[in-house]
C-alpha positions, 0 to 999 in steps of 0.5 A: 499500499503506497503512502504519501511520504514521497508525494510532490506537487510542482505547479506547471503554470500560473493558470492550472496544472501540477505534476505529481511525482512519488506516486505509482498509479499501478499500485494500491493507494492508501487513504492518505495518498488519495486524500493528498491527491484530492487536496492537490486536485482541488488547488491545481485542477489538472494533475500530471503524472509522468512515465506511467506504464498503466494497464487498462484495469490498473487505470480503472482501479485507480480511477475508481478511488475517486468515485463511480466510474462513468459509462462511455456515452453512446451516440444516437444511431444517426451519429454513431458512426462518429463515435464508435470504434471496432476496438471500444469493448469496455463500457467504462473505456473510451479510446481516443485515436486516429488509428484505423484497422482495414479502414475502420477506426479503433476509437473515436475523436481521432483527428485534427483540432478539437475545440474547447468542451467540457466532457459529457457537459451535454448530459444531466450529470456530466462526468466529475473527472477525466483520466487520460493516458498516452499510449502512442503519440505523433511527432508533434501536435495534439497538445491538450489545452486546459483553461481554468473557468474559476478564473474565467468567472472571476474575470467576468465584467460585473454587469455580465455577471449579474445579468447571467445569474440565474440563467441556463445555457443549453449544451449538446453534442453532435460528435464534431470537434470543431463545429457548432451544432446547428440548432436552427431546426429540430434538435431533439434527437441530438444529446443535450441538456440545460446547465446553469451558466454559473455552477458552484463547485460542490467540494470547493464552493467556488463559483465557475463558468460553465460554458464551452465553445464546441457544445454550448449552443445558446442561453435560455430565454434570450433572443438568438442574437443577444445569445450568440453575442454573449456566448461569444464573449463568455467564450473569449474570456474562457479561453484567454491565454493567461487562463490556460495550461498547455500540456505537451504529451509525452509517452506514458503520461497520465493526466486527470482533470476536473470537468466542473471547473475546466474546459479542454481543447486539442491542437492539430497534429500530422494526420499520417502519424498515429496517436492513441490515448485511453480515457475513463471518468468518473460519473458526476452529479447534477449541477447547480448555481 
């Protein structure tokens, strides 16, 4: 049983992110170690463990210290080709990969840039946490950018903050990576949910801006043009460079982040180079202002 005696925390940016050393994520952890990791997580939002050779079962076992494992979301039949891969054989695991076998993708969301988003923010109970392990990487690119949405909330002009208090926004997912959903027609068949624009983190008690460029489509009860203008302002604040930590992946990296106070995005990378990361999650609860 691993204890906290050798655990060290090194911040990676002024925005968020910290590297954890002295923890072997493949081994059983003591309650003291889990609490030390949670303490660092609450402070830094994104934690990085380098050089981890972790199996799928070990990854799931580690994630389970932090709550009930989430299931991989199943896309509606009309969108399923964008999200399913031939090697997605565990309901708790998502393979994020551009690799194909006999022309068939092995995982999902494999190629190109990925706009800022919140994992499963389009559901009634978005994931609390995401855990991602790097198995194959391109020679360049494919970096993951994380933005601190506590800082984004704090940076909002007072009038905007006041005007949006009590408002909800529509989040929906067409399983695209860098294109907004079209909500001009019937979107009842697209996974969607309304969440408060501002949420209170249930563990830290801090307010967070809960919108993202990819999946947040409108502010409920507002004219479309006003909603679009305000959302664009919120996106720009949430994506300010000073709020972002950009992670340059190394093989064996194991990352974990809190979806209730961060948004994340991916930079482009060479399409002809292989990239494979293995994701699991912890199920969340309804969100409240």
